[in-house]
FISEKE-59601 format. One line per 10 residues: number of its first residue (from 1); their letters; for each residue x, y, z of C-alpha. Coordinates in steps of 0.02 Angstrom, whole numbers, plus 50000, padded with zeros to 5 digits. Each point is the difference from the previous one (the first is absolute). Layout:
<rs>
NUM	A	X/Y/Z; ...
</rs>
This chain:
<rs>
1	MGHHLEKQRL	53816/48382/48350; 49971/50158/49949; 49908/49944/49856; 49899/49881/50093; 49938/50146/50129; 49965/50109/49844; 49888/49878/49937; 49925/49971/50172; 49968/50187/49989; 49928/50026/49861
11	YESKERRSIE	49871/49837/50018; 49930/50075/50168; 49978/50156/49934; 49888/49939/49856; 49904/49882/50135; 49950/50135/50111; 49951/50093/49848; 49887/49859/49938; 49925/49975/50177; 49973/50200/50009
21	SSRHSGTTTR	49906/49998/49840; 49898/49832/50038; 49927/50075/50169; 49864/50074/49917; 49945/49857/49862; 49852/49898/50038; 49898/50044/50116; 50111/50140/50090; 49925/50168/49960; 50143/50121/49944
31	AASPDQSTSA	50020/50145/50112; 49952/50179/49938; 50103/50122/49934; 50064/50128/50107; 49902/50146/49915; 49821/49910/50020; 49882/50068/50118; 50009/49921/50189; 49783/50008/49969; 50042/49862/49845
41	RYEHLDGLRG	50125/49907/50081; 49899/49955/50148; 49811/49996/49960; 50008/49816/50031; 50050/50043/50187; 49872/50109/50019; 49876/49872/49932; 50056/49861/50116; 49991/50143/50128; 49794/50017/49942
51	LAAVCVVIMH	49950/49818/50018; 50088/50004/50164; 49900/50115/50076; 49833/49921/49919; 50062/49844/50101; 50014/50101/50137; 49823/50063/49984; 49912/49825/49949; 50083/49926/50135; 49892/50125/50123
61	VTPDFTAGLH	49852/49984/49924; 49968/49799/49964; 50001/49950/50159; 49852/50086/50040; 49916/49889/49872; 50098/49817/50015; 49996/49987/50204; 50204/50001/49969; 49958/49816/49903; 50136/50062/49883
71	EHGFGEVMEY	50140/50020/50081; 50023/49829/50056; 50127/49885/49908; 49947/49898/49834; 49986/49845/50075; 50022/50073/50177; 49959/49802/50109; 49918/49929/49844; 49853/50110/50038; 50028/50168/49900
81	WHLTSFPFIR	50006/49980/49814; 49930/50183/49945; 50071/50068/49826; 50029/50176/50101; 50130/49908/50088; 50084/49897/49864; 50197/50075/50020; 50034/50137/49876; 49831/50049/49961; 49972/50031/50189
91	LIWSGGNAAV	50063/50157/50014; 49873/50088/49889; 49900/49977/50170; 50128/49987/50134; 50156/50094/49921; 50012/50129/50102; 50095/49935/50127; 50104/49957/49857; 49996/50183/49936; 50082/50083/50135
101	PIFFVLSGFA	50168/49949/49969; 49993/50017/49823; 49953/50177/50044; 50168/50014/50112; 50096/49921/49855; 49944/50120/49888; 50049/50123/50087; 50171/49971/50033; 49998/49987/49799; 49919/50164/49973
111	LSIAPLRILR	50083/50095/50136; 50202/49929/49927; 49997/49998/49809; 50018/50168/49946; 50145/50039/50137; 50071/49866/49973; 49988/50034/49793; 50074/50162/50059; 50156/49930/50077; 50016/49866/49842
121	EKGRTAGPGL	49982/50159/49875; 50093/50130/50074; 50131/49888/50140; 50094/50094/50140; 49938/50165/49924; 49822/49963/50054; 50048/50004/50194; 49956/50191/50055; 49830/50005/49865; 49949/49828/50072
131	RRKLIGAVLR	50000/50028/50187; 49921/50176/49974; 49859/49882/49891; 50010/49885/50155; 49949/50145/50128; 49856/50082/49897; 49935/49802/49980; 50006/49986/50211; 49903/50152/50007; 49860/49943/49857
141	RPIRLYAPAI	49983/49821/50060; 49893/50042/50162; 49885/50127/49913; 49979/49878/49852; 49974/49856/50119; 49895/50084/50138; 49912/50150/49947; 49889/49909/49896; 49953/49875/50132; 49980/50135/50133
151	AITMLQAVLR	49874/50082/49875; 49894/49850/49979; 49989/49958/50167; 49937/50176/50054; 49863/49990/49855; 49968/49837/50081; 49983/50054/50158; 49859/50144/49911; 49907/49876/49915; 49995/49894/50141
161	QVPGLCILNP	49885/50139/50097; 49878/50021/49858; 49826/49915/50035; 49948/49850/49906; 50165/50000/49895; 50125/49850/50071; 49919/49844/50058; 50088/49968/50149; 50018/49867/50144; 50006/50057/50171
171	NISPVPKANL	50089/49834/50041; 50143/50054/49889; 50162/50112/50016; 49980/50137/50002; 49831/50034/50061; 49915/50151/49941; 50039/50153/50111; 49850/50118/50065; 50069/50156/49893; 50111/50075/49874
181	SQELSSAAKI	50115/50051/50110; 50025/49837/50094; 50009/49921/49828; 50152/50102/49957; 50075/49985/50170; 49990/49812/49984; 50061/50008/49817; 50153/50116/50029; 50078/49853/50082; 50050/49965/49841
191	FKFFWPFQDH	50161/50107/50023; 50064/49904/50159; 49959/49835/49890; 50116/50058/49874; 50148/50018/50109; 50116/49895/49920; 50094/49919/50157; 49886/49880/50036; 49916/49815/49946; 49873/50068/49874
201	EAASFPYNQV	49972/49824/49940; 49936/49927/50180; 49859/50148/49999; 49904/50073/49877; 49946/50164/49980; 49811/49987/50048; 49912/50115/49844; 50102/49933/49870; 50079/49836/50055; 50099/49992/49834
211	MWTLPIEMNG	50109/50151/50071; 50120/49906/50113; 50088/49976/49827; 50044/50170/49994; 50126/50023/50143; 50078/49869/49943; 50020/50054/49830; 50091/50164/50057; 50121/49905/50122; 50040/49898/49825
221	SLLVYAMLLL	50022/50170/49911; 50122/50063/50102; 50081/49831/50014; 50025/50029/49807; 50041/50172/49995; 50135/49962/50142; 50072/49848/49887; 50008/50129/49846; 50102/50122/50084; 50123/49858/50062
231	FSFGAITGPG	49991/49987/49783; 50027/50175/49985; 50179/49999/50095; 50069/49879/49876; 49965/49854/50015; 49886/49975/49842; 50065/50094/49876; 50006/50026/49798; 49946/49828/49876; 50125/49876/50092
241	VRAPATVSAF	49889/49856/50039; 50111/49920/50123; 49950/50114/50145; 49823/49992/49989; 50001/49821/49980; 50093/49979/50174; 49872/50133/50052; 49857/49875/49945; 50086/49865/50079; 49999/50074/50165
251	LFIGGAIVLQ	49805/50068/49971; 49949/49841/49974; 50080/49901/50122; 49987/50138/50148; 49811/50005/49953; 49979/49803/50021; 50100/50014/50156; 49897/50135/50063; 49836/49900/49949; 50071/49828/50068
261	TTRHWSVACF	50046/50075/50157; 49872/50152/50068; 49837/50033/49964; 50035/50170/49909; 49947/49899/49816; 49976/50188/49929; 50176/50032/50005; 50035/49870/49884; 49869/50035/49879; 50092/50194/49997
271	AWGVMLAMID	50159/49935/50003; 49956/49866/49834; 49940/50144/49925; 50139/50092/49987; 50079/49841/49941; 49895/49987/49852; 50013/50189/49950; 50174/49952/49994; 49986/49864/49898; 49882/50096/49883
281	QWPVDTHFHY	50132/50151/49983; 50182/49858/49991; 50025/49851/49916; 50019/49917/50153; 49911/49821/49937; 50122/50012/49856; 50160/50044/50124; 49912/49831/50109; 50008/49887/49845; 50165/50070/49956
291	TTNHLYKRFR	50079/49962/50167; 49915/49829/50006; 50083/49944/49835; 50179/50077/50038; 49985/49901/50164; 49936/49841/49931; 50146/50002/49851; 50144/50033/50148; 49949/49868/50111; 49923/49866/49877
301	PMRGAQTLPI	50118/49827/49997; 50139/50036/49884; 49937/49899/49822; 50185/49983/49891; 50160/50100/49984; 49913/50138/49882; 49831/50055/50097; 49968/50157/49879; 49948/49970/49809; 50099/50117/49887
311	VSEKTVQPRT	49898/50149/49991; 50015/50122/49849; 49916/50198/50006; 49874/49924/49884; 49936/49861/50134; 49829/50066/50065; 49923/49821/50085; 50080/49961/50156; 50070/49866/50061; 49880/49843/50018
321	DSLFAVLTKV	50065/49955/50170; 49959/50143/50078; 49837/50034/50107; 49956/50136/49891; 49864/49891/49918; 49925/49958/50142; 49994/50174/50090; 49933/50065/49833; 49855/49869/50019; 49987/50052/50180
331	DATTPHLCLF	49989/50170/49960; 49852/49969/49897; 49889/49897/50126; 50043/50079/50160; 49895/50156/49988; 49835/49861/49963; 50075/49885/50127; 49995/50137/50127; 49847/50054/49949; 49907/49820/50042
341	VGWYLLSIPG	50099/49983/50175; 49951/50182/50050; 49820/49987/49942; 50005/49843/50116; 50066/50064/50145; 49907/50176/50015; 49843/49854/49971; 50028/49941/50198; 49816/49957/50085; 50100/50059/50150
351	YPDHRYCADT	49870/50145/50047; 49910/50013/50152; 50043/49833/50057; 50179/49923/49989; 49904/49832/49972; 49928/50029/49844; 50172/49984/49957; 50052/49854/50092; 49851/49903/49943; 50018/50046/49815
361	LGWKWLNGLN	50068/49877/49875; 50144/50064/49924; 50060/50112/50147; 50005/49872/50141; 50196/49998/49989; 50019/50196/49967; 49906/50032/50159; 50146/49913/50077; 50130/50097/49949; 49927/50180/50054
371	PRPYNNDFRF	50119/50076/50110; 49987/50038/50196; 49936/50184/49984; 49848/49963/49884; 49928/49842/50103; 49849/50088/50059; 49853/50046/49904; 50014/50174/49977; 50159/49998/49889; 49990/49816/49963
381	HRYWTTVGSL	49968/50050/49834; 50122/50135/49976; 50156/49893/49944; 49942/49905/49863; 49928/50159/49906; 50149/50076/50014; 50109/49875/49942; 49859/49991/49861; 50010/50171/49950; 50182/50028/49961
391	PVVYAVLRIG	49984/49872/49843; 49830/50073/49950; 50067/50165/49972; 50144/49946/49919; 49902/49890/49877; 49911/50161/49968; 50156/50097/49962; 50056/49864/49877; 49854/49925/49911; 49948/50090/49853
401	WLQTFFQSKA	49819/49926/49986; 49966/50028/50170; 50060/50166/49994; 49879/50035/49856; 49858/49951/50100; 50056/50094/50146; 50017/50135/49867; 49808/49998/49954; 49890/50163/50024; 49897/49935/50139
411	LVFLGRVSFA	50139/49947/50113; 50090/50166/49964; 49843/50091/50063; 50006/49885/50147; 50185/50044/50043; 49956/50184/49983; 49854/49993/50119; 50086/49873/50111; 50058/50092/50141; 49815/50052/50003
421	LYLVHIPMKP	49915/49856/49989; 50102/49938/50137; 49954/50133/50114; 49808/50027/49957; 49945/49819/49996; 49978/49987/50183; 49922/50161/50037; 49876/49958/49845; 49940/49826/50056; 49861/50076/50140
431	IIEERIKPLV	49933/50096/49864; 49998/49924/49856; 50044/49791/50049; 49885/49997/50134; 49858/50060/49890; 50035/49896/49849; 50034/49860/50107; 49824/49967/50083; 49938/50067/49843; 50035/49842/49914
441	GGHTNPPLEG	49938/49889/50141; 50153/50003/50117; 50004/50060/50191; 49911/50163/50046; 50062/50111/50145; 49861/50068/50107; 50011/50149/49938; 49917/49955/49811; 49888/49870/50085; 49833/50036/49905
451	TFWDHYWTIS	50062/50117/49877; 50030/49990/49810; 50175/49927/50032; 49927/49858/50097; 49983/49840/49861; 49914/50113/49874; 50089/49911/49858; 50033/49829/50093; 50115/49895/49885; 50030/49804/50026
461	DVGPPGLSLR	50165/49963/50072; 50054/49867/49853; 50178/49941/49986; 50160/49990/50094; 50045/50131/50114; 50071/50146/49913; 49912/49949/49839; 49841/49976/50049; 49849/50091/49900; 49981/50140/50139
471	YLIAMAVIMP	50177/50042/50051; 50041/50024/49814; 49849/50128/49961; 50036/50084/50177; 50192/50018/49947; 49926/50062/49819; 49933/50158/50090; 50119/50032/50150; 50157/49996/49909; 49959/50108/49876
481	CFLLVAWAAT	49949/50106/50141; 50167/50003/50097; 50080/50029/49820; 49909/50144/49969; 50044/50071/50166; 50164/49961/50007; 50023/50093/49845; 49922/50159/50082; 50106/49982/50125; 50167/49996/49906
491	ITIDQPFVRM	49937/50143/49907; 49956/50105/50140; 50101/49943/50150; 50162/49904/49935; 50067/50088/49842; 49984/50176/50093; 50098/49938/50148; 50133/49918/49870; 49999/50169/49914; 50018/50102/50170
501	SKNLTRKLRL	50143/49880/50066; 50084/50027/49807; 49983/50184/50044; 50085/50001/50140; 50157/49931/49984; 49998/50101/49834; 49996/50151/50086; 50140/49937/50108; 50084/49959/49866; 50042/49829/50045
511	DRPRRTSVTA	49893/49925/49832; 49974/50050/49830; 49824/49941/49891; 50035/49854/49911; 49871/49869/49936; 49962/49833/50103; 49873/49870/49999; 49880/49916/50102; 50134/49895/50077; 50124/50122/50002
521	RSEV	49924/50080/50134; 49960/49854/50084; 49809/50018/50062; 50018/49849/50145
</rs>
């Protein structure tokens, strides 16, 4: 009997090592070494954030050239067959709504990855130091999120009062004010808007509509810090994988329950971001494979008197009747499957009318699965974009060729300026887009009628919505201008506030200097 148990333990030990060694095979990428810089490890997430920010910009510019035709579903009511509405590629033109939950998942990951690494490496001794760092992070976070937004809003109010600079429509809020004092007073309402305990999704800030995400980002950050504080008291310590695997399961299930039963979809995004950080720091998926295989062996029907083959110390191959081969194949293909499914779910044509989804081929049956909290036009698309954001971010963390794509210099640059680009593109629309649009033959606002900008260089609007010649030439001018302004805002506004927040916590002895990437700073 003792010899039988010894053989079983020997086999299970070898099988576990074999499963762990297979974790990095195929398309799955190897985790970076501990001494590798944070910037090098997560540049691909910077690139993902940058591409998502560009999608937000394109989504806010494109309807001015297409009258919203590209937002219809592909094949909707058997009438709309535009190429820019096709699933997957439609995210280029209408992916701004899908980008927001990706931002939140990335923030949950970025805010928790460094503290979780400390818990894994230092174990129970990390508690006091980590709690001190969390206090510093809580102090830095409002400065990091709100200070650049406030500065840009006040600058926007000043620019609106410069004669002839901003092409403003008097019928669209916020209406132009009589003088600079009234303009600044109106813009100062941003302080009330940033109060975290209110529904920010229901009413956007009129000066800059995208800022509704910042208070939600602040609330989600506090939720992440609260979870990390709980972990620092011993819930997760050391390299052991059982506790992180259990907590990861609770985060996944808890986020799914919140998403399914309430309208607080952002909570699920931040919880899943922390879960992905745990999977990145501990071999949680390996633990899942081993546990599944162990349960299979324990509960499978008996096939005879001898259930274990004779295993010697030189045996390196796992038993052929286990789930090892299946799990290995699943581990290699799961990230690509997640990418496909998540990408499709992010392509939901549910904005601005849920009937876009209900009348579209391939989405009719998913339309009926929406939980009750999302059964309105305003939040309809949030459910499926939240569900789709998790597998997409997981795929980016696991697929090597996808990481190589997002680590390209262009996308890493976009990630570096993504926060500023997110904040400045709306204020820049009355200055840049409202001139380029009529210049190439688009709608002319009354202040520009009869001027140089009024159809001086009319370009034929040939092509499908979102791919017409007029639109492409206009975007070739508008986007570089937005990026140039975003780069300048990053240098002059964003980075100084980042340094200021870090200097504050260092003077309070709550933090020490360390090298971080754009994503590790979580730029929204």
